[in-house]
ChimeraX commands (.cxc) that place a marker at each C-alpha (Angstrom):
marker #1 position 293.33,94.99,-22.83 radius 0.5
marker #1 position 289.57,95.35,-21.23 radius 0.5
marker #1 position 287.51,92.33,-20.68 radius 0.5
marker #1 position 284.14,92.59,-22.31 radius 0.5
marker #1 position 281.34,92.50,-19.97 radius 0.5
marker #1 position 279.53,89.19,-19.08 radius 0.5
marker #1 position 276.45,88.29,-20.97 radius 0.5
marker #1 position 273.02,88.98,-19.29 radius 0.5
marker #1 position 269.58,87.71,-19.25 radius 0.5
marker #1 position 268.66,90.34,-21.61 radius 0.5
marker #1 position 271.32,89.75,-23.91 radius 0.5
marker #1 position 270.19,85.83,-24.09 radius 0.5
marker #1 position 266.70,86.51,-24.73 radius 0.5
marker #1 position 267.67,89.06,-27.48 radius 0.5
marker #1 position 269.75,86.70,-29.15 radius 0.5
marker #1 position 267.10,83.76,-28.96 radius 0.5
marker #1 position 264.56,86.18,-30.56 radius 0.5
marker #1 position 266.85,87.56,-33.33 radius 0.5
marker #1 position 266.85,84.06,-34.76 radius 0.5
marker #1 position 264.46,82.44,-37.23 radius 0.5
marker #1 position 264.78,79.19,-35.66 radius 0.5
marker #1 position 266.99,77.00,-33.27 radius 0.5
marker #1 position 267.97,73.50,-32.75 radius 0.5
marker #1 position 266.54,71.07,-30.45 radius 0.5
marker #1 position 268.46,67.93,-29.50 radius 0.5
marker #1 position 266.78,64.66,-27.78 radius 0.5
marker #1 position 268.15,61.41,-27.05 radius 0.5
marker #1 position 266.95,58.34,-28.84 radius 0.5
marker #1 position 268.16,55.11,-27.23 radius 0.5
marker #1 position 271.42,56.48,-26.51 radius 0.5
marker #1 position 271.72,58.39,-29.81 radius 0.5
marker #1 position 271.49,62.08,-29.90 radius 0.5
marker #1 position 268.86,63.51,-31.99 radius 0.5
marker #1 position 268.96,67.03,-33.40 radius 0.5
marker #1 position 266.31,68.95,-35.67 radius 0.5
marker #1 position 265.77,72.81,-36.36 radius 0.5
marker #1 position 262.64,74.03,-34.55 radius 0.5
marker #1 position 260.93,77.34,-34.12 radius 0.5
marker #1 position 259.77,77.35,-30.44 radius 0.5
marker #1 position 257.68,80.18,-29.26 radius 0.5
marker #1 position 259.61,82.14,-26.41 radius 0.5
marker #1 position 257.93,84.16,-23.61 radius 0.5
marker #1 position 259.80,86.90,-21.95 radius 0.5
marker #1 position 260.07,84.80,-18.93 radius 0.5
marker #1 position 262.28,82.07,-20.90 radius 0.5
marker #1 position 259.51,79.74,-21.24 radius 0.5
marker #1 position 259.76,77.80,-24.63 radius 0.5
marker #1 position 256.73,76.24,-26.36 radius 0.5
marker #1 position 257.90,73.40,-28.62 radius 0.5
marker #1 position 254.89,72.80,-30.82 radius 0.5
marker #1 position 255.06,69.32,-32.66 radius 0.5
marker #1 position 252.88,66.53,-33.55 radius 0.5
marker #1 position 251.62,64.44,-30.60 radius 0.5
marker #1 position 252.74,61.16,-32.47 radius 0.5
marker #1 position 256.16,62.80,-33.57 radius 0.5
marker #1 position 259.42,60.88,-32.77 radius 0.5
marker #1 position 260.48,63.99,-30.39 radius 0.5
marker #1 position 257.40,63.58,-28.36 radius 0.5
marker #1 position 257.86,59.93,-27.84 radius 0.5
marker #1 position 261.77,60.63,-27.02 radius 0.5
marker #1 position 260.87,63.43,-24.55 radius 0.5
marker #1 position 258.38,61.12,-22.84 radius 0.5
marker #1 position 261.12,58.54,-22.42 radius 0.5
marker #1 position 263.91,60.83,-21.76 radius 0.5
marker #1 position 262.63,64.67,-20.96 radius 0.5
marker #1 position 266.27,65.99,-21.14 radius 0.5
marker #1 position 266.81,68.06,-24.15 radius 0.5
marker #1 position 268.87,71.12,-24.99 radius 0.5
marker #1 position 267.95,74.05,-27.45 radius 0.5
marker #1 position 270.51,75.93,-29.35 radius 0.5
marker #1 position 270.42,79.18,-31.33 radius 0.5
marker #1 position 273.08,80.92,-33.34 radius 0.5
marker #1 position 272.98,84.16,-35.55 radius 0.5
marker #1 position 275.04,85.37,-38.58 radius 0.5
marker #1 position 277.62,86.85,-36.39 radius 0.5
marker #1 position 278.16,83.21,-34.79 radius 0.5
marker #1 position 277.02,84.43,-31.42 radius 0.5
marker #1 position 275.20,81.50,-30.05 radius 0.5
marker #1 position 273.15,79.96,-26.59 radius 0.5
marker #1 position 272.84,76.80,-25.25 radius 0.5
marker #1 position 270.16,75.79,-22.90 radius 0.5
marker #1 position 269.68,72.37,-21.37 radius 0.5
marker #1 position 267.09,70.78,-18.88 radius 0.5
marker #1 position 264.04,68.95,-18.99 radius 0.5
marker #1 position 261.09,69.30,-21.28 radius 0.5
marker #1 position 257.41,68.76,-20.13 radius 0.5
marker #1 position 254.47,67.44,-22.27 radius 0.5
marker #1 position 251.75,70.20,-21.75 radius 0.5
marker #1 position 248.41,69.45,-22.60 radius 0.5
marker #1 position 246.61,72.92,-21.69 radius 0.5
marker #1 position 244.13,73.75,-24.05 radius 0.5
marker #1 position 244.12,77.25,-22.66 radius 0.5
marker #1 position 247.72,77.37,-23.62 radius 0.5
marker #1 position 247.27,75.88,-27.10 radius 0.5
marker #1 position 244.63,78.45,-27.72 radius 0.5
marker #1 position 246.84,81.29,-26.70 radius 0.5
marker #1 position 249.81,80.11,-28.89 radius 0.5
marker #1 position 247.60,79.41,-31.75 radius 0.5
marker #1 position 246.57,82.90,-31.89 radius 0.5
marker #1 position 250.07,84.23,-31.31 radius 0.5
marker #1 position 251.84,82.10,-34.10 radius 0.5
marker #1 position 249.87,82.30,-37.17 radius 0.5
marker #1 position 252.28,79.60,-38.56 radius 0.5
marker #1 position 250.72,76.93,-36.84 radius 0.5
marker #1 position 247.75,76.92,-38.72 radius 0.5
marker #1 position 249.68,75.33,-41.42 radius 0.5
marker #1 position 250.42,72.14,-39.28 radius 0.5
marker #1 position 247.13,72.05,-37.15 radius 0.5
marker #1 position 243.45,72.85,-38.20 radius 0.5
marker #1 position 242.74,74.23,-34.91 radius 0.5
marker #1 position 243.76,74.61,-31.43 radius 0.5
marker #1 position 241.87,71.53,-30.56 radius 0.5
marker #1 position 243.36,69.49,-33.28 radius 0.5
marker #1 position 244.17,66.04,-31.37 radius 0.5
marker #1 position 247.52,66.27,-33.38 radius 0.5
marker #1 position 248.69,69.32,-32.01 radius 0.5
marker #1 position 251.20,68.42,-29.25 radius 0.5
marker #1 position 253.22,70.83,-26.91 radius 0.5
marker #1 position 256.26,70.82,-25.01 radius 0.5
marker #1 position 257.19,73.33,-22.42 radius 0.5
marker #1 position 260.77,74.10,-21.61 radius 0.5
marker #1 position 262.05,76.42,-18.78 radius 0.5
marker #1 position 265.75,76.20,-18.65 radius 0.5
marker #1 position 267.51,77.46,-15.38 radius 0.5
marker #1 position 270.67,78.84,-17.13 radius 0.5
marker #1 position 272.04,79.28,-20.58 radius 0.5
marker #1 position 275.88,79.22,-22.05 radius 0.5
marker #1 position 276.27,82.08,-24.41 radius 0.5
marker #1 position 278.94,83.24,-26.41 radius 0.5
marker #1 position 278.74,86.78,-27.79 radius 0.5
marker #1 position 280.93,88.38,-30.54 radius 0.5
marker #1 position 284.40,89.03,-29.70 radius 0.5
marker #1 position 284.27,86.34,-26.89 radius 0.5
marker #1 position 286.10,83.06,-27.14 radius 0.5
marker #1 position 284.66,81.25,-23.92 radius 0.5
marker #1 position 280.87,80.97,-22.90 radius 0.5
marker #1 position 279.24,82.91,-20.05 radius 0.5
marker #1 position 276.99,81.11,-17.66 radius 0.5
marker #1 position 273.78,83.03,-17.57 radius 0.5
marker #1 position 271.07,82.24,-14.78 radius 0.5
marker #1 position 267.76,82.54,-16.27 radius 0.5
marker link #1:1,2 radius 0.2
marker link #1:2,3 radius 0.2
marker link #1:3,4 radius 0.2
marker link #1:4,5 radius 0.2
marker link #1:5,6 radius 0.2
marker link #1:6,7 radius 0.2
marker link #1:7,8 radius 0.2
marker link #1:8,9 radius 0.2
marker link #1:9,10 radius 0.2
marker link #1:10,11 radius 0.2
marker link #1:11,12 radius 0.2
marker link #1:12,13 radius 0.2
marker link #1:13,14 radius 0.2
marker link #1:14,15 radius 0.2
marker link #1:15,16 radius 0.2
marker link #1:16,17 radius 0.2
marker link #1:17,18 radius 0.2
marker link #1:18,19 radius 0.2
marker link #1:19,20 radius 0.2
marker link #1:20,21 radius 0.2
marker link #1:21,22 radius 0.2
marker link #1:22,23 radius 0.2
marker link #1:23,24 radius 0.2
marker link #1:24,25 radius 0.2
marker link #1:25,26 radius 0.2
marker link #1:26,27 radius 0.2
marker link #1:27,28 radius 0.2
marker link #1:28,29 radius 0.2
marker link #1:29,30 radius 0.2
marker link #1:30,31 radius 0.2
marker link #1:31,32 radius 0.2
marker link #1:32,33 radius 0.2
marker link #1:33,34 radius 0.2
marker link #1:34,35 radius 0.2
marker link #1:35,36 radius 0.2
marker link #1:36,37 radius 0.2
marker link #1:37,38 radius 0.2
marker link #1:38,39 radius 0.2
marker link #1:39,40 radius 0.2
marker link #1:40,41 radius 0.2
marker link #1:41,42 radius 0.2
marker link #1:42,43 radius 0.2
marker link #1:43,44 radius 0.2
marker link #1:44,45 radius 0.2
marker link #1:45,46 radius 0.2
marker link #1:46,47 radius 0.2
marker link #1:47,48 radius 0.2
marker link #1:48,49 radius 0.2
marker link #1:49,50 radius 0.2
marker link #1:50,51 radius 0.2
marker link #1:51,52 radius 0.2
marker link #1:52,53 radius 0.2
marker link #1:53,54 radius 0.2
marker link #1:54,55 radius 0.2
marker link #1:55,56 radius 0.2
marker link #1:56,57 radius 0.2
marker link #1:57,58 radius 0.2
marker link #1:58,59 radius 0.2
marker link #1:59,60 radius 0.2
marker link #1:60,61 radius 0.2
marker link #1:61,62 radius 0.2
marker link #1:62,63 radius 0.2
marker link #1:63,64 radius 0.2
marker link #1:64,65 radius 0.2
marker link #1:65,66 radius 0.2
marker link #1:66,67 radius 0.2
marker link #1:67,68 radius 0.2
marker link #1:68,69 radius 0.2
marker link #1:69,70 radius 0.2
marker link #1:70,71 radius 0.2
marker link #1:71,72 radius 0.2
marker link #1:72,73 radius 0.2
marker link #1:73,74 radius 0.2
marker link #1:74,75 radius 0.2
marker link #1:75,76 radius 0.2
marker link #1:76,77 radius 0.2
marker link #1:77,78 radius 0.2
marker link #1:78,79 radius 0.2
marker link #1:79,80 radius 0.2
marker link #1:80,81 radius 0.2
marker link #1:81,82 radius 0.2
marker link #1:82,83 radius 0.2
marker link #1:83,84 radius 0.2
marker link #1:84,85 radius 0.2
marker link #1:85,86 radius 0.2
marker link #1:86,87 radius 0.2
marker link #1:87,88 radius 0.2
marker link #1:88,89 radius 0.2
marker link #1:89,90 radius 0.2
marker link #1:90,91 radius 0.2
marker link #1:91,92 radius 0.2
marker link #1:92,93 radius 0.2
marker link #1:93,94 radius 0.2
marker link #1:94,95 radius 0.2
marker link #1:95,96 radius 0.2
marker link #1:96,97 radius 0.2
marker link #1:97,98 radius 0.2
marker link #1:98,99 radius 0.2
marker link #1:99,100 radius 0.2
marker link #1:100,101 radius 0.2
marker link #1:101,102 radius 0.2
marker link #1:102,103 radius 0.2
marker link #1:103,104 radius 0.2
marker link #1:104,105 radius 0.2
marker link #1:105,106 radius 0.2
marker link #1:106,107 radius 0.2
marker link #1:107,108 radius 0.2
marker link #1:108,109 radius 0.2
marker link #1:109,110 radius 0.2
marker link #1:110,111 radius 0.2
marker link #1:111,112 radius 0.2
marker link #1:112,113 radius 0.2
marker link #1:113,114 radius 0.2
marker link #1:114,115 radius 0.2
marker link #1:115,116 radius 0.2
marker link #1:116,117 radius 0.2
marker link #1:117,118 radius 0.2
marker link #1:118,119 radius 0.2
marker link #1:119,120 radius 0.2
marker link #1:120,121 radius 0.2
marker link #1:121,122 radius 0.2
marker link #1:122,123 radius 0.2
marker link #1:123,124 radius 0.2
marker link #1:124,125 radius 0.2
marker link #1:125,126 radius 0.2
marker link #1:126,127 radius 0.2
marker link #1:127,128 radius 0.2
marker link #1:128,129 radius 0.2
marker link #1:129,130 radius 0.2
marker link #1:130,131 radius 0.2
marker link #1:131,132 radius 0.2
marker link #1:132,133 radius 0.2
marker link #1:133,134 radius 0.2
marker link #1:134,135 radius 0.2
marker link #1:135,136 radius 0.2
marker link #1:136,137 radius 0.2
marker link #1:137,138 radius 0.2
marker link #1:138,139 radius 0.2
marker link #1:139,140 radius 0.2
marker link #1:140,141 radius 0.2
view
């Protein structure tokens, strides 16, 4: 029986971009906290997590920057990426993301809205399971 090829960076990016949303986990006093999120992802695997500056997830990341993002599609293919997230305050970045993601206007009046918080997540590897596989491939990203 032929072995399926290992997943690639391209596979990971394609899977992430095919999903409408993913799940982000943080830790709050030892308790995992998971919520659906719609990060904006760049082709270089930079994930931009837009959130409220006073949101619980923002406070949790400031205390413990280790997060995990997970995505799953309708074929049950999924990817997991873990690592540190960083609070990002660049107005230039907020303006650029605000122009790319029109849905941000539903949450924040302008890119300069003081409630507009931003986390930057740049994982170094992903664990991915594609259709027909029963174990994870580790992909350096």
